[in-house]
Structures are given as C-alpha cells and as structure tokens.
C-alpha positions in Angstrom: 3.9 -6.3 1.0 4.6 -3.1 -0.8 5.8 0.4 0.1 7.2 0.4 3.7 7.7 3.8 6.1 9.6 4.4 9.2 9.4 7.2 11.3 12.7 9.7 10.9 14.4 7.6 8.9 18.1 8.9 7.7 21.7 8.2 7.4 24.7 9.6 5.0 26.0 8.4 2.1 29.4 6.2 2.9 31.2 7.5 -0.2 30.0 9.6 -3.2 28.3 8.0 -6.6 27.5 8.6 -10.0 24.2 9.8 -11.5 23.3 6.3 -12.9 24.6 4.0 -9.6 22.1 1.6 -8.6 23.9 0.3 -5.6 25.5 2.8 -2.7 26.7 2.4 0.9 25.2 4.3 4.0 26.6 5.0 7.3 23.8 3.0 9.0 20.6 1.5 8.3 19.4 0.8 11.7 16.2 3.5 11.1 14.8 2.4 8.1 12.5 -0.1 7.5 13.2 -3.5 6.5 12.5 -4.1 3.0 13.9 -8.1 2.7 9.6 -9.1 2.1 10.7 -10.3 -1.5 8.2 -7.0 -3.2 8.7 -4.7 -0.6 10.4 -1.6 -1.4 11.1 2.4 0.3 11.6 5.4 -1.1 14.4 7.6 -0.1 15.8 11.0 -0.8 19.3 11.8 -1.4 19.6 15.4 -0.3 22.7 17.6 -1.3 23.6 21.0 -1.6 21.8 21.9 -4.5 19.9 18.8 -5.5 17.6 16.4 -3.9 16.9 12.8 -6.1 14.3 10.3 -5.0 15.2 6.7 -5.1 13.1 3.7 -5.1 15.4 0.8 -2.6 14.3 -2.6 -3.4 16.9 -4.2 -1.3 19.2 -3.9 1.6 22.9 -5.8 2.3 24.2 -4.9 5.2 24.9 -1.0 4.8 24.4 -1.2 0.8 21.2 -0.2 -0.9 19.9 -1.7 -4.4 17.9 1.2 -5.7 15.7 2.7 -9.2 17.4 5.6 -9.8 15.5 8.8 -11.4 12.0 8.4 -9.4 8.7 10.9 -8.6 9.8 13.0 -11.3 13.7 13.5 -9.7 16.3 12.8 -12.4 19.5 11.0 -11.6 22.6 12.9 -9.7 25.8 12.6 -8.8 25.9 12.7 -4.9 28.7 13.3 -2.6 30.0 11.3 0.3 28.5 12.4 3.8 25.0 13.8 2.1 21.9 13.2 3.9 19.7 10.0 2.6 16.5 10.2 4.2 12.7 8.7 4.2 10.6 11.1 3.3 7.0 11.8 2.5 6.7 11.8 -1.3 4.1 11.5 -3.7 4.6 8.1 -5.3 5.3 6.5 -1.6 1.6 7.6 -1.5 0.3 6.7 -4.2 1.7 3.3 -3.8 0.5 3.1 -0.2 -3.3 3.9 -1.4 -3.2 1.6 -4.3 -1.5 -1.2 -1.9 -4.8 -0.5 0.9 -7.0 -1.0 -1.6 -6.3 -4.8 -2.5 -8.6 -7.6 -1.5 -10.9 -5.6 0.9 -12.7 -8.5 1.4 -10.8 -11.6 0.7 -13.4 -14.1 1.3 -17.3 -14.0 1.6 -18.2 -17.1 3.2 -22.1 -17.9 2.5 -23.2 -21.4 4.9 -24.5 -24.1 2.3 -22.8 -22.0 -0.4 -19.4 -22.3 -2.2 -16.8 -19.4 -0.7 -16.4 -16.3 -3.0 -12.8 -15.3 -3.1 -11.4 -12.5 -4.1 -8.5 -12.4 -6.1 -7.4 -8.9 -7.5 -8.4 -5.7 -6.3 -10.8 -4.7 -9.0 -13.4 -7.6 -7.8 -16.8 -6.7 -7.4 -19.4 -8.4 -5.0 -23.0 -7.3 -6.4 -26.2 -7.9 -4.8 -29.6 -8.5 -6.1 -32.8 -8.4 -4.3 -35.4 -10.5 -5.4 -38.9 -12.1 -3.6 -39.5 -8.9 -1.7 -35.9 -8.7 -0.4 -34.8 -5.1 -0.7 -31.3 -3.5 -0.2 -30.8 -0.2 1.0 -27.1 1.7 1.5 -25.7 4.2 3.4 -21.6 5.1 3.0 -20.7 2.5 5.9 -24.0 -0.2 6.0 -25.7 -2.0 3.6 -29.3 -3.3 4.9 -30.5 -6.7 3.7 -34.2 -6.6 4.6 -36.4 -10.0 3.6 -39.7 -10.7 4.3 -40.6 -13.9 6.6 -43.2 -16.7 5.1 -45.8 -17.2 7.5 -46.1 -13.9 9.4 -48.2 -10.8 8.9 -47.9 -8.8 6.3 -45.0 -5.9 6.7 -43.2 -8.3 9.0 -39.5 -9.0 7.9 -36.3 -9.5 9.0 -33.7 -7.3 8.7 -30.1 -7.7 8.6 -26.9 -5.0 8.4 -23.7 -5.4 7.3 -21.3 -3.0 8.4 -18.9 -1.6 6.2 
C-alpha cells in the first residue's frame, strides 16, 4: 500500500483541463499501475508545451483519474487535450517510497515461551541488553549474542548470530 510505479507508463489528456480540476479523463489507463487499494496512489506529470505539473492520482474509474493538484513544488496549470500524461520519477515519489519501505521491518519477534513482540509503528525500536556475562557485538549486517554456558570450562560459550 502506498506509492505505485510502472515502467514507461503514459497517456494523453482526452480534453483540456483548467488549473484546479481534480478529475480528468485520459485516452487510456492500461499502462498505469493499479491504485484501487484504498491508500494506493501514483504521481503523474502533465506535460504541455511550456509547462509541467505533477499531480498525485488517488483514484481511477474507467479512464477518469482523481487527483490532488500542485504536487512536488509545481502549480496547477490549465492543460490542453492531447497533452501527455506520464508516470515519471519525482522527488515526492522517491520520498514516499523510502518512507513506505521503512515500515514494520520486524513485524513480529517470537521468543519461545515468551510474549511476542509486535512492531505496530515505524518508530518502534528493539533494544537488546546483555546481562549475566552475555555479550552483544554488532556489524553493519549482523548482531552476535554470546552467552556463557553453565557447567563448562571458562571461556567456552554459545554464540548466536542474527543476520539483518
């Protein structure tokens, strides 16, 4: 759910639009991604001879697009029938995709015999604390938990690595 992409997606305006219309028709939606999933959307650029406006499309019905105008630093502009409508990479698209990808990296952490830890927001943090001789070491892609084993010679331990 969130921002949607599609390679080489374009169409043309079926008729001219004014600078504040929030619905408009295009010749075809076949190349655009499906944004019918509640909170799904895409950014499209309306391209004229002397202007480009970025819009956030929040709904598609047939060939009618519903949008929020004035996106990503652009201003609502009247456009002519036949102008291109393209799905281009935009700053807003990349920003939203990054934000979408950082959600619930670890959704549920299960430890046998314990209550599950469930991440319910993108700001949840898992904190590991070493006690009783256990040590934690980290690298950029791994956490190693090293815990002494009872009843064996000093210096012997069991190590577990968690790949990130």
